C-alpha positions as CSV (number, residue, x, y, z in Angstrom):
1,X,-16.1,-14.0,2.6
2,X,-12.4,-13.3,3.3
3,X,-11.6,-12.0,6.7
4,X,-9.8,-8.6,6.3
5,X,-8.7,-7.7,9.8
6,X,-7.8,-4.0,10.1
7,X,-8.2,-2.2,6.8
8,X,-5.6,0.5,6.1
9,X,-4.7,2.6,3.1
10,X,-1.5,4.5,2.0
11,X,-1.6,8.2,1.2
12,X,-1.0,7.3,-2.4
13,X,-4.0,5.0,-2.6
14,X,-6.2,7.6,-0.9
15,X,-5.1,10.2,-3.4
16,X,-5.8,7.8,-6.3
17,X,-9.3,7.2,-5.1
18,X,-9.8,10.9,-4.5
19,X,-8.6,11.7,-8.1
20,X,-10.8,9.0,-9.6
21,X,-14.0,9.7,-7.7
22,X,-14.3,6.0,-7.0
23,X,-15.3,4.7,-3.5
24,X,-12.6,2.5,-1.9
25,X,-15.2,0.5,-0.1
26,X,-16.4,-0.9,-3.4
27,X,-13.0,-2.4,-4.2
28,X,-12.4,-3.6,-0.6
29,X,-15.8,-5.4,-0.8
30,X,-14.9,-7.0,-4.1
31,X,-11.7,-8.2,-2.6
32,X,-13.4,-9.7,0.4
33,X,-15.9,-11.5,-1.8
34,X,-13.2,-13.1,-3.9
35,X,-13.4,-10.8,-6.9
36,X,-9.6,-10.5,-7.4
37,X,-9.9,-7.9,-10.2
38,X,-7.5,-7.7,-13.0
39,X,-5.3,-10.8,-12.3
40,X,-4.3,-13.5,-14.7
41,X,-6.1,-16.8,-14.3
42,X,-3.1,-18.5,-12.6
43,X,-2.9,-15.6,-10.1
44,X,-6.7,-15.9,-9.3
45,X,-6.2,-19.6,-8.8
46,X,-3.3,-18.9,-6.5
47,X,-5.6,-16.6,-4.5
48,X,-8.1,-19.3,-4.1
49,X,-5.4,-21.6,-2.8
50,X,-4.2,-18.8,-0.5
51,X,-7.7,-18.3,1.0
52,X,-8.0,-22.0,1.7
53,X,-4.5,-22.4,3.1
54,X,-4.0,-19.2,5.1
55,X,-1.6,-17.4,2.8
56,X,-1.5,-13.8,1.7
57,X,-4.1,-12.7,-0.9
58,X,-3.6,-10.0,-3.5
59,X,-6.2,-8.2,-5.7
60,X,-5.4,-5.7,-8.5
61,X,-7.8,-3.1,-9.8
62,X,-7.6,-0.3,-12.3
63,X,-9.6,2.8,-11.2
64,X,-11.7,4.5,-13.9
65,X,-11.4,7.0,-15.4
66,X,-7.8,7.5,-14.3
67,X,-6.7,3.9,-15.0
68,X,-4.5,4.0,-11.9
69,X,-3.6,0.5,-10.6
70,X,-4.4,-0.3,-7.0
71,X,-3.3,-3.3,-5.0
72,X,-5.3,-4.7,-2.1
73,X,-3.4,-7.2,0.1
74,X,-4.7,-9.2,3.0
75,X,-1.9,-10.7,5.1
76,X,-1.7,-14.5,5.7
77,X,-2.9,-14.2,9.3
78,X,-5.9,-12.0,8.2
79,X,-4.8,-9.3,10.7
80,X,-4.6,-6.5,8.2
81,X,-5.6,-5.6,4.7
82,X,-3.7,-2.8,2.9
83,X,-4.8,-0.7,0.0
84,X,-1.8,0.7,-1.8
85,X,-0.3,1.7,-5.1
86,X,2.2,-0.8,-6.8
87,X,5.1,1.6,-6.2
88,X,4.3,1.6,-2.5
89,X,4.6,-2.2,-2.2
């Protein structure tokens, strides 16, 4: 399981989860377990490499029913994981 460090979320991401009725813990858990969400195969492979080599890890999810895209990023040193919208990156 991926070490997450401190987990934080932007106001935009919190609003997106509120609007969708989805639980952010579900998506954070998926990220921690290596379910990178809606990434292309090459990006998923890059995440596997990143986990093994201490690099930054990115997951992308679309929240039903709103279809809002969410990023979850764990920094290379595993000190912090941020939940945010793409335009907040």
